[in-house]
C-alpha positions in Angstrom: -164.3 37.0 -7.2 -162.8 40.5 -7.3 -159.8 42.2 -5.7 -160.5 43.3 -2.1 -160.3 47.0 -1.5 -157.3 48.5 0.4 -157.7 49.0 4.1 -158.7 52.4 5.4 -155.9 54.9 5.5 -153.7 53.2 3.0 -151.4 55.6 1.1 -151.8 58.5 3.6 -149.1 59.8 6.0 -149.6 58.6 9.6 -150.3 61.1 12.2 -147.2 62.6 13.8 -144.8 61.5 11.1 -142.6 64.1 9.4 -140.7 63.2 6.2 -136.8 63.3 6.2 -134.9 66.2 4.6 -134.0 65.8 1.0 -130.7 63.8 0.5 -127.5 65.5 -0.7 -125.4 63.7 -3.3 -122.2 62.3 -1.7 -118.9 64.3 -2.3 -117.1 64.5 -4.7 -120.1 64.2 -7.1 -121.2 67.6 -5.9 -119.4 70.8 -5.0 -116.9 70.3 -2.2 -117.8 71.6 1.3 -116.5 75.0 2.4 -113.9 73.2 4.6 -112.2 69.8 4.7 -112.8 67.9 7.9 -111.6 64.5 9.1 -114.7 63.0 7.6 -114.1 64.3 4.1 -111.2 63.2 1.9 -109.7 65.8 -0.4 -110.1 64.8 -4.1 -106.9 63.9 -6.1 -105.4 66.7 -8.3 -106.8 66.8 -11.8 -104.5 65.1 -14.4 -105.0 65.8 -18.1 -104.8 62.4 -19.8 -103.6 64.0 -23.0 -100.7 66.0 -21.4 -97.1 64.9 -22.1 -95.2 63.3 -19.2 -93.2 65.7 -17.1 -89.4 65.4 -17.2 -87.8 63.1 -14.6 -87.2 64.7 -11.3 -88.0 64.5 -7.6 -91.7 64.9 -8.2 -92.1 62.6 -11.2 -91.4 58.9 -11.8 -92.3 59.1 -15.5 -89.8 57.8 -18.1 -89.1 60.4 -20.8 -90.7 59.5 -24.2 -88.3 57.4 -26.4 -86.4 56.0 -23.4 -86.9 52.4 -22.3 -86.5 51.0 -18.8 -85.0 47.9 -20.3 -81.3 47.5 -20.3 -79.8 48.1 -23.8 -77.0 46.1 -25.4 -73.4 47.4 -25.3 -71.9 49.5 -28.1 -70.6 46.5 -29.9 -74.1 45.2 -30.5 -72.9 42.9 -33.3 -71.2 40.6 -30.7 -73.7 41.2 -27.9 -74.8 37.9 -26.4 -72.2 36.0 -28.4 -70.4 33.1 -26.8 -66.7 33.9 -25.8 -64.3 32.9 -28.6 -67.1 32.8 -31.3 -65.8 36.1 -32.9 -62.9 35.4 -35.3 -61.3 38.8 -34.4 -60.3 37.5 -31.0 -57.5 38.3 -28.6 -57.6 35.2 -26.5 -56.2 32.5 -28.7 -53.4 29.9 -29.2 -52.0 29.3 -32.6 -49.6 26.6 -33.8 -48.0 26.8 -37.2 -45.7 25.2 -39.8 -43.5 27.7 -41.7 -41.2 27.1 -44.6 -38.5 29.8 -44.6 -36.5 30.5 -47.7 -33.4 32.7 -47.0 -32.4 35.0 -49.8 -28.7 34.2 -49.0 -27.3 31.8 -51.5 -25.3 29.8 -48.9 -28.4 28.8 -46.9 -31.1 26.4 -48.0 -34.7 26.5 -47.0 -35.7 25.7 -43.4 -38.7 23.8 -42.0 -39.9 25.7 -39.0 -42.6 25.0 -36.3 -43.8 27.5 -33.8 -46.6 28.9 -31.8 -48.1 32.2 -30.5 -50.2 32.9 -27.4 -52.4 36.0 -27.3 -54.0 37.0 -24.0 -56.5 39.9 -23.7 -56.0 42.4 -20.9 -58.5 45.1 -20.1 -60.0 46.5 -23.3 -58.3 47.4 -25.7 -54.9 45.9 -24.6 -53.5 42.4 -25.1 -50.3 40.5 -24.6 -48.6 38.3 -27.2 -45.9 35.7 -26.8 -44.3 33.5 -29.5 -41.5 31.0 -30.1 -40.3 29.1 -33.2 -37.6 26.6 -34.1 -36.4 25.3 -37.5 -33.5 23.7 -39.3 -32.2 23.8 -42.8 -30.5 20.9 -44.6 -27.2 20.9 -46.5 -26.5 19.8 -50.0 -25.4 21.7 -53.1 -27.2 23.7 -55.7 -25.6 24.8 -58.9 -22.2 23.9 -57.4 -22.7 25.9 -54.3 -22.5 23.9 -51.1 -25.2 24.8 -48.5 -24.5 23.8 -44.9 -26.9 22.7 -42.2 -28.2 25.2 -39.8 -30.6 25.7 -36.9 -32.8 28.8 -36.4 -34.7 29.8 -33.3 -36.6 32.9 -32.1 -38.7 34.1 -29.2 -40.9 37.2 -28.9 -42.9 39.1 -26.3 -45.0 42.1 -27.0 -48.1 44.2 -26.1 -50.7 45.6 -28.4 -54.0 47.4 -28.6 -57.0 47.2 -31.0 -59.8 49.4 -32.1 -62.7 49.0 -34.6 -62.6 51.1 -37.8 -65.9 52.1 -39.6 -67.7 49.0 -38.3 -67.2 45.8 -36.4 -65.8 44.0 -39.5 -62.6 46.1 -39.7 -60.2 46.2 -36.8 -56.9 48.0 -36.5 -54.2 46.5 -34.3 -50.7 47.6 -33.3 -48.1 45.7 -31.5 -44.7 46.5 -30.0 -42.2 44.3 -28.3 -38.9 42.4 -28.2 -37.6 39.6 -30.5 -34.5 37.5 -30.0 -33.3 35.3 -32.9 -30.4 33.0 -33.3 -29.0 31.1 -36.3 -26.3 28.5 -35.9 -24.7 27.2 -39.1 -21.8 25.1 -40.2 -20.5 28.2 -41.9 -19.9 30.4 -39.0 -19.8 33.5 -41.2 -23.6 33.4 -41.5 -24.3 32.5 -37.8 -25.7 35.2 -35.6 -27.5 35.9 -32.4 -29.4 39.2 -32.2 -32.1 40.9 -30.2 -34.3 43.7 -31.5 -37.4 45.9 -30.9 -40.3 45.5 -33.3 -43.4 47.4 -34.2 -46.3 45.9 -36.2 -49.4 47.7 -37.3 -52.0 45.6 -39.0 -55.6 45.3 -40.2 -57.9 42.5 -39.5 -61.0 42.2 -41.8 -63.9 39.8 -41.4 -66.1 40.0 -44.6 -68.0 36.9 -43.5 -68.5 35.1 -40.3 -66.3 32.2 -41.3 -63.4 34.2 -42.9 -60.8 36.6 -41.5 -58.1 38.4 -43.6 -55.0 40.0 -42.1 -52.4 42.3 -43.5 -49.5 43.7 -41.4 -46.1 45.4 -41.7 -43.3 44.7 -39.2 -40.4 47.1 -38.7 -37.6 46.1 -36.3 -34.1 47.2 -35.3 -32.6 43.8 -36.4 -29.3 43.9 -38.1 -28.8 40.2 -39.0 -32.2 39.2 -40.2 -35.5 40.7 -41.4 -35.8 44.3 -40.3 -38.8 44.9 -42.6 -41.5 42.4 -43.4 -45.0 42.3 -44.9 -47.3 39.5 -43.8 -50.6 38.4 -45.3 -52.9 35.8 -43.7 -56.3 34.2 -44.2 -58.2 32.2 -41.5 -61.1 30.0 -42.2 -63.5 28.9 -39.4 -64.0 25.1 -39.4 -65.5 24.8 -35.9 -67.1 27.5 -33.6 -63.8 28.1 -31.8 -61.3 26.6 -34.2 -59.7 28.0 -37.4 -57.3 26.9 -40.1 -55.0 29.6 -41.6 -52.6 30.1 -44.5 -50.3 33.0 -45.2 -47.0 34.3 -46.4 -44.2 36.6 -45.0 -42.1 38.7 -47.3 -39.0 40.2 -45.6 -35.8 41.8 -46.8 -33.7 38.7 -46.0 -36.3 35.8 -46.1 -39.5 34.7 -47.6 -41.8 32.3 -45.8 -45.1 30.4 -46.4 -47.1 29.0 -43.5 -50.1 27.0 -42.5 -51.6 27.3 -39.0 -54.2 26.0 -36.6 -55.8 28.5 -34.2 -57.9 27.9 -31.1 -60.0 30.8 -29.7 -61.7 31.1 -26.3 
């Protein structure tokens, strides 16, 4: 059985039918019309994908090359994100110490002294420092010289500033303030009570995260006790905010050796 033939007239144009005009490709795939009407949307301006971004301005929201929109760390990037008090060179701390003072005067024996200092940071780079100490020396005789008992006390208050040198490991500090000291002895010829102004420049160096080295020079207007002193200190981190220190003070009337405990926050 074969395929039936098509019906008569198949494939021919019906009578009275006219074909539609040829279609025009939709804009913008062809040339734009002579005028833009409400039915035609203007094409976007041509942008060269290989052109550099224009500078920031009123007509551009591009970010210049090499500049990030993300916030950057502060200048002291070494401590950025660190917990308060974790840096050993710190200006919010409380220190308690034991200090053995050996007067150079032959009629005074050595004194066992305890004391403490409080350092409080103000707005950068200023800080305040307060301190107090008390000690006593025993009597007895050495090489036939009788040494009487005496008590020694001092208080201080000062202000200082700090700045980094070369890098974050080396810091320069300078303090200035007032000191009042009093010594009461059985031998009244060596007793005194005196107030003075002091200035102390110093360097604080942290070669490692767990070690701080200090060296300072104190010059004061004192007449009865140390008017010039060199101090050397070392602090060792034992806990994240707690240090142990040792050091020595070498003045023109006394020598002293000390151990200390320091809490930072």
